[in-house]
MIDOSE-1310 file (N, C-alpha, C; in nm, 2 decimals, decimal comma, always signed):
residues 209
mnyy	+0,69/+2,19/-0,03/+0,63/+2,08/+0,02/+0,51/+2,04/-0,07; +0,50/+1,92/-0,11/+0,39/+1,87/-0,20/+0,30/+1,79/-0,11; +0,17/+1,79/-0,15/+0,07/+1,73/-0,07/-0,03/+1,64/-0,15; -0,08/+1,54/-0,09/-0,19/+1,46/-0,16/-0,32/+1,49/-0,06
ydlv	-0,43/+1,50/-0,13/-0,55/+1,55/-0,05/-0,66/+1,44/-0,06; -0,73/+1,43/+0,06/-0,85/+1,35/+0,07/-0,83/+1,20/+0,03; -0,78/+1,13/+0,12/-0,75/+0,98/+0,11/-0,78/+0,92/+0,24; -0,79/+0,78/+0,24/-0,82/+0,70/+0,35/-0,70/+0,62/+0,38
lnle	-0,66/+0,61/+0,51/-0,54/+0,53/+0,55/-0,59/+0,44/+0,66; -0,52/+0,33/+0,67/-0,54/+0,23/+0,78/-0,40/+0,21/+0,84; -0,37/+0,29/+0,94/-0,24/+0,29/+1,00/-0,24/+0,18/+1,11; -0,16/+0,07/+1,06/-0,15/-0,04/+1,15/+0,01/-0,08/+1,16
edny	+0,03/-0,17/+1,26/+0,17/-0,22/+1,27/+0,22/-0,30/+1,15; +0,13/-0,38/+1,09/+0,17/-0,47/+0,99/+0,12/-0,42/+0,86; +0,16/-0,49/+0,75/+0,11/-0,45/+0,61/-0,01/-0,52/+0,59; -0,12/-0,44/+0,55/-0,24/-0,49/+0,50/-0,29/-0,41/+0,38
mfye	-0,32/-0,49/+0,28/-0,37/-0,43/+0,16/-0,52/-0,38/+0,19; -0,57/-0,29/+0,10/-0,69/-0,22/+0,13/-0,80/-0,32/+0,14; -0,79/-0,43/+0,07/-0,91/-0,53/+0,07/-0,91/-0,62/+0,19; -0,79/-0,60/+0,27/-0,78/-0,67/+0,40/-0,83/-0,60/+0,53
wfee	-0,87/-0,47/+0,50/-0,90/-0,38/+0,61/-1,04/-0,43/+0,68; -1,03/-0,42/+0,82/-1,15/-0,46/+0,90/-1,20/-0,33/+0,96; -1,34/-0,34/+0,98/-1,40/-0,22/+1,05/-1,34/-0,18/+1,17; -1,28/-0,27/+1,24/-1,22/-0,23/+1,38/-1,08/-0,19/+1,36
dnie	-1,03/-0,17/+1,24/-0,90/-0,13/+1,22/-0,89/+0,02/+1,24; -0,77/+0,08/+1,25/-0,75/+0,22/+1,28/-0,76/+0,30/+1,14; -0,88/+0,31/+1,08/-0,90/+0,37/+0,96/-0,93/+0,53/+0,98; -0,85/+0,61/+0,91/-0,86/+0,75/+0,92/-0,88/+0,82/+0,78
fikk	-0,97/+0,92/+0,79/-0,99/+1,00/+0,66/-0,89/+1,12/+0,67; -0,79/+1,12/+0,57/-0,69/+1,22/+0,58/-0,73/+1,33/+0,48; -0,73/+1,46/+0,53/-0,75/+1,57/+0,44/-0,63/+1,61/+0,36; -0,52/+1,61/+0,42/-0,39/+1,65/+0,36/-0,27/+1,57/+0,42
ipif	-0,18/+1,53/+0,32/-0,06/+1,45/+0,38/+0,06/+1,49/+0,28; +0,17/+1,51/+0,33/+0,29/+1,53/+0,25/+0,32/+1,41/+0,17; +0,36/+1,43/+0,04/+0,39/+1,32/-0,05/+0,53/+1,34/-0,10; +0,60/+1,23/-0,11/+0,74/+1,22/-0,16/+0,76/+1,11/-0,26
sinn	+0,84/+1,14/-0,37/+0,86/+1,06/-0,48/+1,00/+0,99/-0,44; +0,99/+0,85/-0,43/+1,11/+0,78/-0,39/+1,15/+0,68/-0,50; +1,27/+0,62/-0,48/+1,30/+0,51/-0,58/+1,25/+0,37/-0,53; +1,26/+0,27/-0,62/+1,20/+0,15/-0,59/+1,27/+0,07/-0,47
ktlk	+1,41/+0,08/-0,47/+1,46/+0,03/-0,35/+1,41/+0,09/-0,22; +1,40/+0,21/-0,21/+1,34/+0,27/-0,09/+1,21/+0,22/-0,05; +1,12/+0,21/-0,16/+0,98/+0,16/-0,14/+0,98/+0,02/-0,08; +1,06/-0,06/-0,15/+1,08/-0,21/-0,10/+1,13/-0,21/+0,05
dmiy	+1,23/-0,13/+0,08/+1,28/-0,12/+0,22/+1,16/-0,08/+0,32; +1,08/+0,01/+0,28/+0,97/+0,06/+0,36/+0,87/-0,06/+0,38; +0,85/-0,13/+0,28/+0,74/-0,24/+0,29/+0,79/-0,36/+0,37; +0,91/-0,40/+0,36/+0,96/-0,51/+0,42/+1,04/-0,49/+0,54
neii	+1,06/-0,36/+0,59/+1,12/-0,33/+0,71/+1,06/-0,22/+0,78; +1,10/-0,21/+0,91/+1,07/-0,08/+0,97/+1,20/+0,00/+0,94; +1,18/+0,14/+0,92/+1,29/+0,22/+0,89/+1,30/+0,33/+0,99; +1,43/+0,39/+1,01/+1,45/+0,49/+1,10/+1,50/+0,62/+1,01
vdkd	+1,43/+0,74/+1,02/+1,47/+0,85/+0,95/+1,53/+0,95/+1,05; +1,60/+1,05/+0,99/+1,67/+1,15/+1,07/+1,58/+1,25/+1,12; +1,63/+1,35/+1,21/+1,56/+1,44/+1,28/+1,52/+1,56/+1,17; +1,60/+1,58/+1,07/+1,56/+1,68/+0,97/+1,43/+1,64/+0,89
flnl	+1,42/+1,51/+0,86/+1,30/+1,47/+0,80/+1,18/+1,48/+0,88; +1,19/+1,44/+1,02/+1,08/+1,46/+1,11/+1,04/+1,60/+1,12; +1,13/+1,70/+1,12/+1,10/+1,84/+1,13/+1,03/+1,88/+1,00; +1,06/+1,82/+0,89/+1,01/+1,86/+0,76/+0,86/+1,83/+0,75
iynk	+0,82/+1,71/+0,81/+0,69/+1,67/+0,80/+0,60/+1,70/+0,93; +0,66/+1,75/+1,03/+0,60/+1,77/+1,16/+0,46/+1,85/+1,15; +0,35/+1,78/+1,20/+0,22/+1,83/+1,19/+0,16/+1,88/+1,05; +0,22/+1,82/+0,95/+0,19/+1,85/+0,81/+0,07/+1,77/+0,76
cqtk	+0,05/+1,65/+0,83/-0,07/+1,56/+0,79/-0,19/+1,60/+0,87; -0,30/+1,62/+0,81/-0,42/+1,66/+0,88/-0,54/+1,57/+0,85; -0,60/+1,54/+0,96/-0,73/+1,46/+0,95/-0,85/+1,57/+0,95; -0,96/+1,52/+0,97/-1,08/+1,61/+0,98/-1,06/+1,70/+1,11
nael	-1,02/+1,64/+1,21/-1,02/+1,72/+1,34/-0,89/+1,73/+1,41; -0,78/+1,68/+1,35/-0,65/+1,69/+1,42/-0,53/+1,69/+1,33; -0,42/+1,71/+1,38/-0,30/+1,69/+1,30/-0,22/+1,58/+1,35; -0,16/+1,50/+1,26/-0,08/+1,38/+1,29/+0,07/+1,43/+1,29
kyva	+0,14/+1,41/+1,39/+0,28/+1,47/+1,41/+0,38/+1,43/+1,29; +0,39/+1,30/+1,27/+0,50/+1,26/+1,19/+0,44/+1,14/+1,09; +0,36/+1,19/+0,98/+0,30/+1,10/+0,89/+0,32/+1,15/+0,76; +0,37/+1,06/+0,66/+0,39/+1,11/+0,52/+0,36/+0,99/+0,42
lfvn	+0,35/+1,03/+0,30/+0,31/+0,93/+0,19/+0,43/+0,92/+0,10; +0,47/+0,79/+0,06/+0,58/+0,78/-0,02/+0,54/+0,70/-0,14; +0,58/+0,74/-0,27/+0,52/+0,69/-0,39/+0,63/+0,66/-0,49; +0,62/+0,57/-0,57/+0,69/+0,56/-0,71/+0,60/+0,48/-0,79
knga	+0,65/+0,45/-0,92/+0,55/+0,40/-1,02/+0,51/+0,26/-0,99; +0,56/+0,19/-0,88/+0,53/+0,06/-0,85/+0,44/+0,05/-0,73; +0,41/+0,16/-0,67/+0,31/+0,16/-0,56/+0,33/+0,28/-0,46; +0,26/+0,26/-0,34/+0,27/+0,38/-0,25/+0,25/+0,32/-0,11
iale	+0,30/+0,39/-0,01/+0,28/+0,35/+0,13/+0,29/+0,47/+0,22; +0,20/+0,48/+0,31/+0,21/+0,58/+0,41/+0,27/+0,53/+0,54; +0,36/+0,62/+0,61/+0,42/+0,57/+0,72/+0,40/+0,68/+0,83; +0,39/+0,63/+0,95/+0,39/+0,71/+1,07/+0,51/+0,69/+1,16
fnee	+0,58/+0,79/+1,20/+0,71/+0,77/+1,28/+0,69/+0,83/+1,41; +0,77/+0,76/+1,51/+0,77/+0,83/+1,65/+0,87/+0,93/+1,66; +0,89/+0,98/+1,77/+0,98/+1,10/+1,79/+1,13/+1,07/+1,78; +1,16/+0,94/+1,77/+1,30/+0,89/+1,74/+1,32/+0,87/+1,59
gksi	+1,22/+0,88/+1,52/+1,23/+0,86/+1,37/+1,20/+0,72/+1,33; +1,16/+0,63/+1,42/+1,13/+0,50/+1,37/+0,99/+0,47/+1,32; +0,97/+0,41/+1,21/+0,84/+0,39/+1,16/+0,76/+0,29/+1,24; +0,64/+0,34/+1,30/+0,56/+0,25/+1,39/+0,43/+0,20/+1,33
yrsf	+0,39/+0,28/+1,24/+0,25/+0,24/+1,17/+0,27/+0,26/+1,02; +0,19/+0,19/+0,96/+0,20/+0,18/+0,81/+0,06/+0,16/+0,75; +0,05/+0,20/+0,62/-0,08/+0,18/+0,55/-0,06/+0,18/+0,40; -0,10/+0,08/+0,33/-0,12/+0,09/+0,18/-0,24/+0,17/+0,16
lqvd	-0,27/+0,20/+0,03/-0,37/+0,28/-0,02/-0,49/+0,20/-0,09; -0,60/+0,27/-0,09/-0,71/+0,20/-0,18/-0,68/+0,23/-0,32; -0,74/+0,16/-0,41/-0,70/+0,17/-0,56/-0,71/+0,31/-0,61; -0,82/+0,38/-0,59/-0,83/+0,51/-0,65/-0,72/+0,60/-0,60
deig	-0,69/+0,59/-0,47/-0,58/+0,68/-0,41/-0,45/+0,64/-0,45; -0,42/+0,52/-0,48/-0,29/+0,48/-0,53/-0,27/+0,52/-0,67; -0,38/+0,51/-0,76/-0,38/+0,57/-0,89/-0,34/+0,71/-0,88; -0,42/+0,79/-0,80/-0,40/+0,93/-0,79/-0,26/+0,97/-0,75
atem	-0,21/+0,89/-0,65/-0,08/+0,93/-0,60/+0,03/+0,91/-0,71; +0,02/+0,80/-0,78/+0,12/+0,75/-0,88/+0,11/+0,86/-1,00; -0,02/+0,92/-1,03/-0,03/+1,02/-1,14/+0,04/+1,14/-1,10; +0,07/+1,17/-0,96/+0,14/+1,29/-0,92/+0,29/+1,28/-0,95
lytl	+0,34/+1,16/-0,98/+0,48/+1,15/-1,00/+0,53/+1,24/-1,11; +0,45/+1,27/-1,21/+0,49/+1,37/-1,31/+0,52/+1,51/-1,27; +0,47/+1,54/-1,15/+0,49/+1,68/-1,10/+0,57/+1,68/-0,98; +0,63/+1,55/-0,93/+0,71/+1,55/-0,81/+0,86/+1,54/-0,85
ehfk	+0,95/+1,61/-0,78/+1,09/+1,58/-0,79/+1,13/+1,46/-0,71; +1,22/+1,39/-0,75/+1,27/+1,28/-0,66/+1,33/+1,32/-0,54; +1,29/+1,25/-0,43/+1,33/+1,29/-0,29/+1,43/+1,18/-0,24; +1,55/+1,22/-0,20/+1,64/+1,12/-0,15/+1,63/+1,12/+0,01
lnye	+1,57/+1,01/+0,05/+1,54/+1,00/+0,19/+1,66/+0,93/+0,26; +1,71/+0,99/+0,37/+1,82/+0,94/+0,45/+1,75/+0,85/+0,56; +1,79/+0,71/+0,56/+1,72/+0,63/+0,66/+1,81/+0,51/+0,69; +1,77/+0,44/+0,80/+1,85/+0,31/+0,82/+1,73/+0,20/+0,84
lgak	+1,77/+0,08/+0,80/+1,68/-0,02/+0,82/+1,66/-0,07/+0,96; +1,54/-0,10/+1,00/+1,50/-0,16/+1,13/+1,46/-0,31/+1,12; +1,37/-0,35/+1,21/+1,33/-0,48/+1,20/+1,25/-0,52/+1,08; +1,26/-0,65/+1,04/+1,18/-0,70/+0,92/+1,03/-0,69/+0,95
ktis	+0,96/-0,68/+0,84/+0,81/-0,68/+0,85/+0,76/-0,79/+0,76; +0,65/-0,84/+0,80/+0,57/-0,94/+0,73/+0,47/-0,87/+0,64; +0,43/-0,94/+0,53/+0,32/-0,88/+0,44/+0,19/-0,89/+0,51; +0,15/-1,00/+0,56/+0,02/-1,01/+0,63/+0,01/-1,15/+0,68
nnmr	-0,09/-1,17/+0,78/-0,12/-1,30/+0,83/-0,20/-1,37/+0,72; -0,16/-1,51/+0,71/-0,21/-1,60/+0,60/-0,36/-1,61/+0,61; -0,41/-1,63/+0,73/-0,56/-1,65/+0,75/-0,64/-1,53/+0,71; -0,58/-1,42/+0,75/-0,65/-1,29/+0,71/-0,64/-1,27/+0,57
lens	-0,53/-1,30/+0,51/-0,51/-1,27/+0,36/-0,59/-1,36/+0,29; -0,61/-1,49/+0,32/-0,69/-1,59/+0,24/-0,84/-1,54/+0,25; -0,88/-1,51/+0,38/-1,02/-1,47/+0,39/-1,05/-1,35/+0,31; -0,95/-1,25/+0,30/-0,97/-1,12/+0,24/-0,96/-1,14/+0,09
ikkf	-0,88/-1,24/+0,04/-0,89/-1,26/-0,10/-1,02/-1,31/-0,15; -1,07/-1,41/-0,07/-1,20/-1,46/-0,11/-1,31/-1,36/-0,11; -1,30/-1,27/-0,01/-1,40/-1,15/+0,00/-1,38/-1,06/-0,12; -1,27/-1,04/-0,16/-1,23/-0,95/-0,27/-1,29/-1,00/-0,40
iele	-1,27/-1,14/-0,43/-1,32/-1,20/-0,54/-1,47/-1,21/-0,53; -1,53/-1,24/-0,41/-1,67/-1,25/-0,41/-1,73/-1,11/-0,42; -1,68/-1,00/-0,38/-1,74/-0,88/-0,40/-1,73/-0,84/-0,56; -1,64/-0,88/-0,62/-1,63/-0,86/-0,77/-1,73/-0,93/-0,84
idtl	-1,75/-1,07/-0,80/-1,85/-1,15/-0,87/-1,99/-1,09/-0,84; -2,02/-1,06/-0,72/-2,15/-1,01/-0,69/-2,18/-0,87/-0,77; -2,08/-0,79/-0,78/-2,10/-0,65/-0,84/-2,12/-0,68/-0,99; -2,04/-0,77/-1,06/-2,07/-0,80/-1,20/-2,21/-0,86/-1,22
ykke	-2,25/-0,94/-1,13/-2,37/-1,01/-1,15/-2,49/-0,91/-1,14; -2,48/-0,83/-1,04/-2,58/-0,72/-1,01/-2,59/-0,62/-1,13; -2,47/-0,59/-1,19/-2,46/-0,49/-1,29/-2,51/-0,56/-1,43; -2,51/-0,69/-1,43/-2,54/-0,77/-1,54/-2,42/-0,75/-1,65
dydk	-2,30/-0,74/-1,58/-2,18/-0,73/-1,68/-2,14/-0,88/-1,71; -2,21/-0,94/-1,79/-2,19/-1,08/-1,81/-2,07/-1,12/-1,89; -2,02/-1,02/-1,98/-1,89/-1,05/-2,06/-1,78/-1,06/-1,95; -1,76/-0,97/-1,87/-1,65/-0,98/-1,77/-1,67/-1,11/-1,68
lkyl	-1,79/-1,12/-1,64/-1,82/-1,24/-1,55/-1,78/-1,37/-1,62; -1,82/-1,39/-1,75/-1,79/-1,51/-1,82/-1,64/-1,52/-1,84; -1,57/-1,40/-1,87/-1,43/-1,41/-1,89/-1,36/-1,46/-1,77; -1,40/-1,41/-1,64/-1,34/-1,46/-1,52/-1,37/-1,62/-1,50
ynew	-1,49/-1,65/-1,54/-1,53/-1,79/-1,52/-1,45/-1,87/-1,62; -1,42/-1,83/-1,75/-1,34/-1,91/-1,84/-1,20/-1,93/-1,79; -1,15/-1,81/-1,74/-1,01/-1,83/-1,68/-1,00/-1,91/-1,56; -1,10/-1,92/-1,48/-1,11/-1,99/-1,35/-1,12/-2,15/-1,39
flkd	-1,22/-2,18/-1,46/-1,27/-2,31/-1,47/-1,22/-2,37/-1,60; -1,17/-2,29/-1,69/-1,12/-2,35/-1,82/-1,22/-2,42/-1,90; -1,35/-2,36/-1,90/-1,45/-2,42/-1,98/-1,55/-2,31/-2,01; -1,65/-2,34/-2,11/-1,74/-2,24/-2,14/-1,88/-2,28/-2,07
nndf	-1,96/-2,17/-2,05/-2,09/-2,18/-1,99/-2,17/-2,06/-2,02; -2,28/-2,07/-2,08/-2,36/-1,95/-2,12/-2,47/-1,93/-2,03; -2,48/-2,01/-1,93/-2,59/-1,99/-1,82/-2,54/-1,91/-1,71; -2,57/-1,78/-1,71/-2,50/-1,69/-1,62/-2,55/-1,71/-1,48
nsiy	-2,66/-1,75/-1,45/-2,70/-1,80/-1,31/-2,61/-1,91/-1,27; -2,59/-2,01/-1,36/-2,51/-2,12/-1,32/-2,36/-2,08/-1,30; -2,31/-1,99/-1,39/-2,18/-1,94/-1,36/-2,17/-1,88/-1,24; -2,26/-1,79/-1,20/-2,25/-1,71/-1,07/-2,25/-1,81/-0,95
kemk	-2,34/-1,90/-0,96/-2,36/-2,00/-0,85/-2,23/-2,09/-0,83; -2,17/-2,13/-0,94/-2,05/-2,21/-0,93/-1,93/-2,14/-0,89; -1,92/-2,02/-0,93/-1,80/-1,93/-0,87/-1,83/-1,92/-0,72; -1,95/-1,88/-0,68/-1,98/-1,86/-0,54/-1,93/-1,98/-0,46
eklk	-1,97/-2,10/-0,51/-1,96/-2,23/-0,45/-1,81/-2,26/-0,42; -1,73/-2,23/-0,53/-1,59/-2,26/-0,53/-1,52/-2,18/-0,43; -1,57/-2,06/-0,39/-1,50/-1,99/-0,29/-1,51/-2,04/-0,14; -1,59/-2,14/-0,13/-1,61/-2,20/-0,01/-1,49/-2,30/+0,02
dnlt	-1,42/-2,34/-0,09/-1,30/-2,44/-0,08/-1,17/-2,35/-0,04; -1,07/-2,42/-0,01/-0,94/-2,35/+0,01/-0,89/-2,29/-0,11; -0,81/-2,18/-0,10/-0,75/-2,12/-0,21/-0,65/-2,20/-0,28; -0,65/-2,19/-0,41/-0,55/-2,26/-0,50/-0,49/-2,15/-0,59
dkem	-0,40/-2,20/-0,67/-0,33/-2,11/-0,77/-0,44/-2,04/-0,87; -0,55/-2,13/-0,89/-0,65/-2,07/-0,98/-0,72/-1,95/-0,92; -0,75/-1,96/-0,79/-0,82/-1,84/-0,73/-0,72/-1,72/-0,72; -0,59/-1,74/-0,70/-0,49/-1,63/-0,70/-0,47/-1,57/-0,83
niyn	-0,49/-1,65/-0,94/-0,49/-1,59/-1,07/-0,61/-1,51/-1,10; -0,72/-1,55/-1,06/-0,85/-1,46/-1,06/-0,83/-1,34/-0,98; -0,78/-1,35/-0,87/-0,76/-1,23/-0,79/-0,66/-1,13/-0,86; -0,56/-1,18/-0,91/-0,47/-1,09/-0,98/-0,52/-1,03/-1,11
lirl	-0,60/-1,11/-1,17/-0,68/-1,05/-1,30/-0,77/-0,93/-1,25; -0,84/-0,96/-1,16/-0,93/-0,85/-1,10/-0,85/-0,72/-1,06; -0,74/-0,74/-0,99/-0,67/-0,63/-0,94/-0,61/-0,55/-1,06; -0,56/-0,64/-1,16/-0,50/-0,57/-1,28/-0,60/-0,49/-1,36
synn	-0,73/-0,54/-1,36/-0,84/-0,47/-1,43/-0,86/-0,33/-1,36; -0,85/-0,32/-1,24/-0,86/-0,19/-1,17/-0,74/-0,10/-1,19; -0,61/-0,17/-1,19/-0,49/-0,08/-1,20/-0,49/-0,01/-1,34; -0,56/-0,08/-1,44/-0,55/-0,04/-1,57/-0,67/+0,06/-1,61
v	-0,74/+0,09/-1,50/-0,85/+0,19/-1,53/-0,81/+0,32/-1,56
């Protein structure tokens, strides 16, 4: 059995990326969790559907996931080169809760692929799952971009701030206070493809760290 250590999960019924997590969510600090290398089809099935696993797999992971103060009966982490997801199952083998990972944990989990043997999981597909609620997603994307802007401004990382500004507004501006204020003001409007592009650029910059 292979394990991943010291990560944060937000086990919810729906799919929420780490930047969508709210304080009132079911956030757990996990000390140890079983980790399995799976193929891309299986990962997609897990993201877009509930799945039902067999009793053998439940027995394999039983009480192997540990928090600071307890053991979680049927929780495991699944990973491949395209991402990772943690699932919690009930006693019938149905996935009931799920969590994506924070950036550092996803990078750490994918780096373990070099040491993990491929695991063939036997499962059936259940009900379809949605990625997230649009209102929550839009607000979370805005918060994610705003956090990056604020961080860059406070760190005086003007090169990256200006790069994002140029990609966003397609113009030059060397007044960094003006850049910062204009970007913050734009986030008060509805999201467009331009904001989604900025969001993806920021995410990509962390994935490449």
